[in-house]
C-alpha positions in Angstrom: 78.9 -17.3 145.8 78.1 -14.0 147.2 80.5 -11.1 147.5 80.5 -7.8 149.4 79.1 -5.2 147.0 79.4 -2.3 149.4 81.0 0.8 147.9 82.4 4.2 149.0 82.3 7.4 147.1 85.7 8.9 148.0 89.1 7.2 147.5 90.1 5.2 150.6 93.4 3.5 150.5 94.5 0.6 152.7 98.0 -0.5 153.4 97.6 -3.8 155.2 98.4 -2.3 158.6 94.7 -3.0 159.4 95.6 -6.7 159.7 97.2 -7.5 163.0 98.1 -11.2 163.1 98.9 -12.5 166.6 101.5 -15.2 167.4 100.0 -18.4 168.8 102.1 -19.6 171.8 101.5 -22.1 174.6 104.8 -22.8 176.3 107.1 -20.4 178.1 110.9 -20.8 178.0 110.9 -22.2 181.6 108.7 -25.1 180.4 105.4 -23.9 181.9 102.3 -23.0 180.1 101.2 -19.4 179.5 98.3 -18.3 181.6 95.1 -19.7 180.2 96.9 -22.0 177.7 96.1 -25.7 177.4 98.7 -28.2 176.3 97.7 -30.6 173.4 96.9 -34.2 174.4 100.3 -35.7 173.9 101.0 -39.0 175.5 104.4 -39.7 177.1 105.4 -41.9 174.2 104.5 -39.2 171.6 106.3 -36.5 173.5 109.5 -38.5 173.9 109.4 -39.5 170.2 109.3 -35.8 169.4 112.1 -34.8 171.8 114.3 -37.7 170.8 114.0 -36.6 167.1 114.8 -33.1 168.0 117.8 -34.1 170.1 119.0 -36.5 167.3 118.8 -33.6 164.8 120.9 -31.3 167.0 123.6 -33.9 167.6 123.6 -35.0 164.0 124.1 -31.3 162.9 127.0 -30.8 165.4 128.8 -34.0 164.3 128.4 -33.5 160.6 129.4 -29.9 160.6 132.6 -31.0 162.4 133.0 -33.7 159.8 132.8 -31.0 157.1 135.4 -28.9 158.8 137.7 -32.0 158.9 137.3 -32.4 155.1 135.4 -35.6 155.4 132.2 -34.0 153.9 131.9 -31.5 151.2 128.9 -29.5 152.5 126.3 -29.3 155.2 123.2 -27.4 156.3 122.1 -27.3 160.0 118.6 -27.2 161.4 119.9 -25.8 164.7 117.3 -23.6 166.4 114.4 -24.6 164.2 113.9 -28.2 165.4 110.6 -27.4 167.1 109.1 -26.0 163.9 110.2 -29.0 161.8 109.6 -31.9 164.2 106.5 -30.4 165.8 104.8 -30.0 162.5 105.8 -33.5 161.3 104.5 -35.0 164.5 101.0 -33.5 163.9 100.7 -35.3 160.5 100.0 -38.9 159.6 103.1 -40.8 158.8 101.8 -41.3 155.2 101.2 -37.6 154.6 103.6 -36.2 152.0 106.5 -33.9 153.1 108.1 -31.7 150.5 111.0 -30.1 152.2 113.5 -27.3 151.4 116.9 -28.4 152.8 116.7 -27.9 156.6 114.1 -30.5 157.6 116.3 -33.5 158.6 114.3 -33.5 161.8 111.2 -34.6 159.9 113.0 -37.7 158.6 114.4 -38.4 162.0 110.9 -38.3 163.5 109.7 -40.8 160.8 112.5 -43.2 161.5 115.1 -42.5 158.9 118.1 -44.5 160.2 121.6 -43.2 160.9 122.9 -45.3 158.0 120.4 -43.8 155.6 121.4 -40.3 156.6 125.1 -41.1 156.3 124.8 -42.9 152.9 123.2 -39.8 151.4 125.7 -37.4 153.0 128.7 -39.4 151.7 127.0 -40.3 148.4 128.1 -43.9 148.5 126.8 -46.9 146.6 124.0 -47.4 149.2 122.7 -43.8 148.8 119.1 -43.8 147.4 120.1 -41.0 145.1 123.3 -42.9 143.9 125.6 -40.1 144.8 124.1 -37.6 142.3 123.0 -35.0 144.8 124.9 -32.7 147.2 124.8 -33.7 150.9 121.6 -33.1 152.8 119.4 -33.6 149.7 117.6 -36.6 151.3 114.6 -38.5 149.9 112.6 -41.5 151.0 109.6 -42.9 149.3 109.0 -45.3 152.3 108.7 -42.3 154.6 106.7 -40.1 152.2 109.5 -37.5 152.0 110.0 -36.1 148.5 113.7 -35.9 147.4 115.0 -32.4 148.0 115.9 -30.2 145.0 118.4 -27.3 145.4 116.6 -24.6 143.4 114.7 -22.4 145.8 110.9 -22.8 146.2 110.3 -25.3 143.4 108.8 -27.7 146.0 106.0 -25.3 146.8 103.9 -25.6 143.6 104.8 -29.2 143.4 103.2 -29.7 146.8 100.0 -28.2 145.4 100.0 -30.6 142.5 100.6 -33.6 144.7 97.8 -32.4 147.1 95.4 -32.1 144.2 96.1 -35.8 143.5 95.4 -36.5 147.2 92.1 -34.7 146.9 91.1 -36.8 144.0 92.2 -40.0 145.8 90.0 -39.0 148.8 92.0 -41.1 151.2 92.3 -38.5 154.0 95.9 -37.5 153.4 97.5 -34.1 152.9 100.9 -32.6 151.8 103.0 -30.2 153.8 105.7 -28.1 152.2 108.5 -26.4 154.2 110.3 -23.3 153.1 112.0 -20.2 154.4 110.8 -16.6 154.3 113.4 -16.0 151.6 111.8 -18.6 149.4 108.4 -16.8 149.8 109.9 -14.0 147.7 110.0 -16.4 144.7 107.2 -16.4 142.2 106.7 -20.1 142.8 105.3 -19.2 146.2 102.6 -16.9 144.9 101.7 -19.2 142.0 101.3 -22.1 144.5 99.1 -20.2 146.9 96.8 -19.1 144.2 96.5 -22.5 142.6 95.9 -24.1 146.0 93.1 -21.6 146.8 91.4 -21.8 143.5 91.4 -25.6 143.4 90.9 -26.0 147.2 93.5 -28.7 147.8 94.7 -30.3 151.1 98.1 -28.6 151.4 99.8 -26.9 154.3 102.4 -24.2 153.5 104.8 -23.9 156.4 107.1 -21.0 156.3 110.1 -21.0 158.7 110.6 -17.3 159.2 114.1 -17.5 160.7 115.0 -13.9 160.1 117.4 -14.2 157.3 117.5 -15.3 153.6 121.1 -16.4 153.9 122.6 -12.9 154.8 119.6 -10.7 154.0 117.5 -9.7 157.0 113.7 -9.7 156.8 113.7 -5.8 157.0 115.4 -5.8 153.6 113.3 -8.6 152.1 109.8 -7.2 152.5 107.9 -4.2 153.9 104.8 -6.1 155.1 104.3 -7.7 158.5 106.0 -11.0 157.7 104.6 -13.7 155.4 101.3 -14.5 157.1 99.3 -11.5 155.7 100.0 -12.7 152.2 97.4 -15.4 152.8 94.6 -12.8 152.7 95.4 -12.1 149.1 94.4 -15.7 148.3 91.5 -16.0 150.8 93.4 -18.7 152.6 93.4 -19.8 156.3 96.5 -18.6 158.1 98.1 -18.7 161.5 101.3 -17.3 162.9 103.0 -19.4 165.6 106.0 -19.3 167.9 108.3 -21.6 166.0 110.4 -22.4 169.1 107.3 -23.6 171.0 106.9 -27.3 170.3 103.4 -27.5 171.7 102.1 -24.5 169.8 103.6 -25.7 166.5 102.1 -29.2 167.0 98.7 -27.8 168.0 98.6 -25.4 165.1 99.6 -28.0 162.5 97.1 -30.5 163.9 94.3 -27.9 163.4 95.7 -27.0 159.9 95.7 -30.6 158.9 92.1 -30.9 160.0 91.2 -28.0 157.8 93.2 -29.4 154.9 91.9 -33.0 155.0 88.3 -32.6 156.2 87.5 -29.4 154.3 90.1 -29.3 151.5 91.2 -25.9 152.7 94.8 -24.9 152.1 96.5 -23.4 155.1 99.5 -21.1 155.5 101.5 -21.4 158.8 104.2 -18.8 159.6 106.6 -20.1 162.3 108.6 -17.4 163.9 112.0 -18.9 164.7 115.7 -18.3 164.3 118.6 -20.0 162.6 121.1 -20.4 165.4 123.7 -21.8 163.0 125.2 -20.4 159.8 123.1 -20.7 156.7 125.4 -23.5 155.6 128.9 -24.7 156.1 129.9 -22.1 153.4 128.5 -19.2 155.4 129.8 -17.0 158.2 127.0 -15.2 160.0 129.4 -13.0 161.9 129.4 -10.8 158.8 125.8 -9.9 159.0 124.4 -10.3 162.5 125.6 -9.6 166.0 126.7 -11.8 168.8 124.2 -10.1 171.0 121.3 -11.0 168.7 122.4 -14.7 168.6 122.8 -14.8 172.4 119.3 -13.4 172.8 117.9 -16.2 170.6 119.9 -18.9 172.3 117.9 -18.1 175.4 114.9 -19.2 173.4 116.4 -22.6 172.4 113.5 -24.9 171.5 115.2 -28.0 172.8 115.8 -26.4 176.2 112.1 -25.4 176.4 110.7 -28.8 175.6 113.2 -30.5 177.9 111.9 -28.4 180.8 108.3 -29.2 179.9 109.1 -32.9 179.9 110.8 -32.6 183.2 107.7 -30.9 184.6 105.7 -33.9 183.4 108.1 -36.3 185.1 109.0 -37.8 181.7 112.7 -36.8 181.5 115.7 -36.0 183.7 119.4 -35.3 183.6 120.3 -38.9 183.5 118.1 -39.5 180.5 119.7 -36.5 178.8 123.2 -37.7 179.4 122.5 -41.2 178.3 120.7 -40.1 175.1 123.6 -37.7 174.3 126.3 -40.3 174.7 124.3 -42.9 172.8 123.7 -40.6 169.8 127.3 -39.4 169.6 128.5 -43.0 169.5 125.9 -44.2 167.0 126.5 -41.3 164.7 130.2 -41.7 164.7 129.9 -45.4 164.0 127.4 -44.8 161.2 129.8 -42.2 159.7 132.6 -44.7 159.6 130.5 -47.3 158.0 129.4 -44.9 155.3 132.9 -43.8 154.6 134.0 -47.5 154.0 131.3 -48.1 151.4 132.4 -47.7 147.8 131.0 -44.9 145.6 128.2 -45.7 143.1 129.2 -47.5 139.9 130.0 -45.3 137.0 127.1 -46.8 134.9 124.6 -45.4 137.4 125.3 -41.9 135.9 123.0 -42.7 133.0 120.4 -44.9 134.6 116.9 -44.3 135.9 115.9 -41.6 133.5 115.2 -43.4 130.2 113.8 -47.0 129.7 116.8 -47.5 127.4 119.9 -45.4 127.5 119.9 -43.1 124.4 122.8 -43.6 122.0 124.3 -40.2 122.8 124.5 -40.9 126.5 125.8 -44.4 125.8 128.5 -42.9 123.7 129.5 -40.4 126.4 129.6 -43.2 129.0 131.8 -45.4 126.8 134.2 -42.4 126.3 134.3 -41.8 130.1 135.0 -45.4 130.9 137.8 -45.5 128.3 139.3 -42.3 129.9 139.1 -43.9 133.4 140.7 -47.1 132.2 143.5 -45.0 130.7 144.1 -43.2 134.0 143.0 -45.6 136.7 145.3 -44.2 139.4 143.3 -40.9 139.4 139.9 -42.5 140.2 138.5 -44.7 143.0 138.2 -48.3 141.6 134.7 -48.7 143.1 133.5 -45.6 141.3 134.4 -46.7 137.8 133.2 -50.3 138.0 136.7 -51.7 137.3 137.7 -55.0 138.9 141.1 -55.2 140.5 142.3 -57.2 137.5 140.9 -54.7 135.0 142.5 -51.8 137.0 145.8 -53.5 137.1 145.7 -54.3 133.4 144.7 -50.7 132.6 147.5 -49.4 134.7 150.0 -51.4 132.7 148.8 -50.0 129.4 
């Protein structure tokens, strides 16, 4: 490997201002292409699959936030305003490429066919939940859809994605890993360790940063002094692109090119998607305390769903009747799925100690026995389905 050995003979400092990274964009807000731009080769079926996943995500978020406010759900996180970034990137991948998400990527699962019942079972933590009720709501996971189960600690999925991609490189089956995270997570040490490891080992991983302007309530101006996240790639000699995250065509095209670099050349890529979180950080947050209504209104004018819908209409692939029918269908199906999930019993108590050890260690078995004895002593304070008690056992325990 050759390196530039040129030298200077007086101190010359650089600040990084010399690097001006443009924002890749194809689609205007009115659904037309920018002058000189060329749309990616999406078929009608592909485009409608993308839009339906985006629309599903928006309606799901609206309905489930309402359910949380009604006390039916303990917690929720919305993807509102970021659907183009999440779904557009996912659509550019193979369906067997691994996704390691943060906690705002439900659109990726929707695109890959995660059913309403699967969403609801996780949100309500019932007996049909793949995680057996051990996780907070929105911590989805699906081995069938190559979507790694979400973990709450910030940025842990980023180095994990590098390790998984290293395995894909060794397998040489033409697959890659994408990891989603926010610009706040890029302030964690895991981010830097991951980029360095990916560049050193040249693994097929795509780092996709959703720069939505805020790390919960901290604006980007108070997070870092540099020009966003994209310039950090230069410190690791990594390919990088900045893209309009509300432009579905640009996100799709950029990720398609990034995947080619990752899979065909084992080059890690950093994508910074410039977008905005139109909703609160979570159901526990009130953004009125740290951003203005004027700012939110300005970004609502850049709604990614409205932009793609207009593009579809220009292609003759969508109209007002399609929109109305889809909206009514989704609302009905989501409400029905929520009711089904609420009727399901919680996971059995014994599942608390399963799936970690081949045989339950004595200490855990002792704790489980003590818990079961406690529940049998006070059965009226616990759901019967949750404790594994039959009606007869519960009645007997209640009489003791």
